[in-house]
N, C-alpha and C positions, 0 to 999 in steps of 0.2 A: 446131827449135821456135822459130819467129819470133813477133814481137809480133802480127802479123795473125792467126796461128793461135790465140793465146791470147785475143785479142779475140773471136774466134768462139766459143771454148769458154765464155767468160764468160756468154754468153746461153744456153748449153746445160746447164750444170751448176750446182747450187746451192752456196752457201757451206756449209762444215761447220757442223753444229749442235753447239754446245758440250755437253759432259757436265754433269750436275748438279754444281754447284760444291763441295758438301760430301761427295760420294760418295768412299769410299775406293778404292784401287786394289789389285789382286790381289798385286802384288809391291812394295808400298811398303816402302822401306828396303833393298831389294836393290840392290847395286852390281855392275855387270859391267864388267870391263876387256876390251875387244874388240880382239884383234890380227888379226882375220880380214879377208879381202878377196874380191872377186868376188861370188859369190851365196850358196853354201851356208852359210857362216859368218855373213855379214852379215844374211841373211834370218832366221836363227835368233835373232840378237841383236835384230833389229827387233821380232820377236814379243814377246820379253821386255820390250823398251822400251815397246811398246804396252800391255803389261800393268802398266806402272808402274815397272819397274826403271830405275835410273839407268845408262845405257850410255855408257861413255867409249870412243870409237873411237880407237885408236892408228894414226896414219898416218905415212908417210915425208914429211918436209918437202918442200914444193913440189909433188911429183908426186902424192902421196896414193895412194889405192886405184886400181888400174888400171881398175876398172869405171867410174870417172869419165869415161873417154874413149869409152865405148860410145855409139854414135849413137842418136838425134839429140842433138848437143851444142849447148847454148845458149852463145854466146860470152860473154854477160854473167855466166852462172853459172860458166863454166869446168868444167862437168860436164854429163852428159846425162841423159835420161829414165830409163834403167835404174838409174842411181845414186840418183836421187830415189825410185824405186820401192822400194828395199831398204834405205834408210838414214835414214828419218825418226826423230824422237824420240831422236837421239843427239847427243853433244857430241864434237867432233873435237879431239884433242890431237896436234900434229905434233912428233915426236921422232925423232932418228936412232938407231936401235938398233945401228948399227955403231960408235957412240961409247960408251965406258965411262960417260960422264956421262949419256947418253941412257938407257942401260940402268938406271942407278941411279934415274932419274926413274920409269921403268916399275916398278921394284921398289917404290918408295915408293907408287905407285898400287895395286899388287897387295896391298900390306900392308893397305890399307883396304877391299879388295874382298871380295865373297862368291863371285864367279864369274870365271874367266878363260876366254875362248874364243879358239882359234887354229886356222887351217887352212893353215899353212905346209907346205912339203915336210918329210918326216920328217928330224929332226935339226937343223932350223934354230933352233927355240926353244932347244934344248939348247946350241947354239953361242953363242947370245946370253946364255946363263946364265939362261934363263927357262923351262926345262923344268919338268915337274911336280915332280920331286924338289927342285929349287932353290926353287920357289914354296912348296912345302909347308913348307920350313924357315922361311920368313919369315912364313907364314900357314897354320898347321896345319889350319884349318877350310876352306881354299879348295876350291871345286869347280872342277876344271880340265878343260874340255871340248875335246877335239881332234877336228876333222873331217878325216879322212884320205882318201886315195884307195883304198888296199888294206890299211889297217891300219898301225899304228906298229911292229909287230914282224913278223918272218918274212921269207921270201925275196922278197916283192913290195913290201916297205915303202918301197923307194926309187922306185917308179914314180909318175909324175905322173898326175893324174886330172882329166878334164874331163867335163862332162855327156854329150856325144856318145859319148865312149869308153866310159863306163859303159853307155850305151844299147846299144851294139853288143856289148860283151863279156858282158853279162848275159843276152842272148837276147831282150831287149825288141824290138829292131829286127826280128829274124827273125819276130816275130809280127804285125807291122803293115804294111799295104799290101795289094797285090793279088797273087794267086798267080802271075801271068805275068810278074813282074818282081822286082827286088831288094826286100828289106824297106826300110822307110822310117823314119827317125828322127822323133821328135816335135820340131818346131821350138821349142816351149816348153821351157825347161830343167826338165823334170819331175823329173829325178833330183836336181838341185840343190835345187829347192823341197821335194821330199819328204825329202831328207836334212836340210835345215834344220828341217823339222817334227819329224823324229826327234831331232835334236840338242836342240831346244827341249824336247821331252818328256823327254829324258834329263836335262837340267839341272833341270827341274821335279821329277822324281823324286828326284834327288840332294838338292835343297833340302828336300824332305819328309823324306827319310832323315836328313839332318843335323839337322832339327828334332827328331827322335826320339832320335838317338844323340849329337849334337854333333860328329860326325866328318865331315870333308870327304872327297873321293875324286876319283880321275881318272875321266873319262867319255870314251868314244870312240865315234864313229859313222863308219863307212866308206861312202864313196860307192858302191863296188862291192857291198858287202853289201846296202845299201839298194836298189840297182838290181835285184838278184836278187829281193828282196821285191816290187818294183814290177811284176814279171811276173805278179803275182797268183796265182790258184790254178792257173795253167798248170804251175807247177813240181810241184805235187802230182799233177796229172793225168799229167804225164810220168813221175813215179815209179811211179804205179799201172799205166800202160799201156806204158811204154817208147817212146811215140810223141811226137814233138815237135809243138807246135802248128803249124798251117798258117795261111797268110795268107788271110783271108776278106774283105778289103776292108771295106765297111760292113755286111756281114751278120754274123750270129753263128753260130758252130759249135754252140751249145748250145740256141738258141731260134729259133723260126720262127713267124710272119714278124717278123723284126727287120731293119731296114735303111732306106735312103733311098728315098723315093718322090716322084714329081712331081705336085703339084697343077697346076691350070690356070695358076697364076701364080708357081710357085716350088717349091723342094724342102723336104721335111720328113722327119723320122725318126720311126719308131714302134718300140716295143720290147715285143713280146708275150712276157713272161717266164714265163707259165704258161698252163694250159689255160683258165682262166676269162677271162683277158684276151683270148685268141684268140676265145673264144665271144662275148664282148661286142663285139669288133671286127666280127665277121661279122654278128651278129644286129642290133646296135643302130646301128652306124656305116654299114655298106654295105648293110643290109637284105637279108642273105642268111642267114636262120636255117637254111636247108637245109645250108649249109656248116658252120655252127656245130655242128650235131648229127651231121654225117656221120662214120661210122666211119673213113673214109679219112684224116681229119685229127684223130683223137681224141687222140693223144699227141704229145709233142715229136718223138720219132724218126719218127713217121708224117709229120709236117709237114715235117721236114727232108728226108726222102726225096722229098717232092713240092714242094720249095721253088720250083722254076721255075714250076709251074702256079699256085701260090698267088700268087707275085709278079706273074704275068701278069694274073690276075683283079683283084688290087688295083690294079695299074698302070693298067689300062683304066678302072677305076671312079674312081680318084682324079683322073685327068686331066680329068674332066668338070666339076669345080667348083674354085673357088679355095680357097686355104689357109684363109681365114677360115671357110668353110663346114665344112671337115673338122675344124678345130681345135675349134669349138664342139661338134660332135657327139662327138668323141673325149673332150673334157673332161667332157661330160655322162655319157658311158658309162664313164668311168674307164679309158681306154686311154692309157698314157704316150706322149706325142708331143712333138715340138719342132721349130720352124722351123730350117732350116740357115742360120746367120747368119755374117757376117764379125765380126771383133773389134769394129770400129766400130759395127756394128749391135747387138752384144751389150751394149756398155757404155752404149748409148743406149736400150735396150729398156725397155718398161714394167716388167718384173720388176726390172731393175737400178736404175731410177729409184725404184721403191717401196722397195727395200731400202737406198737411199742408198749404193750401192757406190762411185760416183765423185763426189767433191765438190771444191770449191776451198778451199785453205788459204792463209793469209798467207805472204808471202815478202818479206824485207827488201830485195831487189834488184829483183825483178820485180813486186812488189805482191801477186801470188798465183801459185800453181802448182796444177795438178790433182793429185789424190791418190786412190789406190785403197785402200779400207779393207780391214781384215781381215774374214773371215767370222764372227768370234767375237762373240757377244752375251752379256754378263754382266748379270744383273738387279741385283746388289748392288755389284759392283766393275767398272763399265764401263771399257773401254779409255780411255787418256788421249787428250786432244785432240791431233791430229797437228801436229807441228812439222816443217817441211821439212828435208831433209837439209842438213848443214852444209858450209861451205867448208873446205878443208884447213886444219887448225890454228885454226879459228875460235875455239875455246874454250881454247886452250893457256893463255893468261894467267889467265883466270878460274878454271879448274880447279886450276892449280898454286898460285894464291894462296888460293883459298877452301877447297879440299879438303886441300891439303898445307901451307898456311901459308908458302909461299915468299915472301920479301920482294924488294924491288927489287934489292938487292945480289946475292942468290943467283940471281935470274933473269938478271941481267946476266952473272954469272960463267958460268952454263950456256950462255948465248948465245955468249960468247967461246970456250968449249970446243968448240963445234960440236954441242952436244946438240940444238939446234933446226935444224940444217942448216948446213953450212959455207959453202954458196954464197949464203946469204941475208944481206944487210947487217944488222949487229947491231941497229939501231934497229927493224927490222921483223921480227926473228926470232921474237918472241913475238907471235902474232896476238892482237889485242884485240877483244872483242865490240863 
């Protein structure tokens, strides 16, 4: 991510439009101590931060979250685009959890918190003395969210989990791709993102419950459990029929015609999810009312049996005109359709621009960085203005002083003890804002 690329982006994307200055936030007053790393945990806490929660990200001194090194890495930032994507609106505190003094700082922070989020391997937080039982003793109302691979208990609790592993073991990969080759994983970390959404939902539910009962609780979301859910209704179909889903490429096993077609100047997708859409496609879009009313194509099973001939008719017709011609006709007829885009085309599309999905936000090193906003739109409690992801330990000094009341003497003592990292010279061990 070089300066020339950013200069080009400056002309393409607008500055972020600030929220109304007096508007409240959905999670005002909620504090989250975040021990998570990579994607599933940090994305969950970023959603909470966007909703207005104060999120304090605990990182290892110097190295920080391993996601910081995922490319492309900007040498000036010392972290990459993926880290920016999932860690905005957080403050970073760098403490060494392998030192007793560092753990004591973490306990002090947890004492002030509403929520703890962690996604270490099973047993790690307990070895630090920061498991749920230990945290509940110092803060009985704490909501303690663990994002695990296969659950925190049971015979698989020791297994490590990453998004592609969850994709293959859940059956998700077996459903995707073409029938004449191996199943294909999604390149997007769909299991991490959806697990993050589930974890955020779980925390929000626990906060509502605590508001009624006053009691905190432990919350757990498993990457594998969530991945099975992400196979969609295929799991229920398998239970009813005993038949595993087959790979259908870009077509649908349940509706027809649904798939990719070629206009004169490019590819697009249509989805005929019911009989009425099919009839409108035939009668209003390609001017074939005879096909719309034909008994041969009256029901979804009829059309699926004749998929090849339907696709041939549509393919010949669509190839005669450009996408703009077919898009306007299908939009008018109410036929769901979309241009096949690259990621770069999607984030620069008219739809993305109108929704303000990608904007530019201030950065104290680069001047500004691009930002991809959440899809949430609140009318009364708009999400907070985005603040770029922090440097490792950027807020250690301010958080420990302002939140915990640590003075210079105590900070210096902690630095000497290695709480902020033994390899860092004492004068710079507490990063100042």
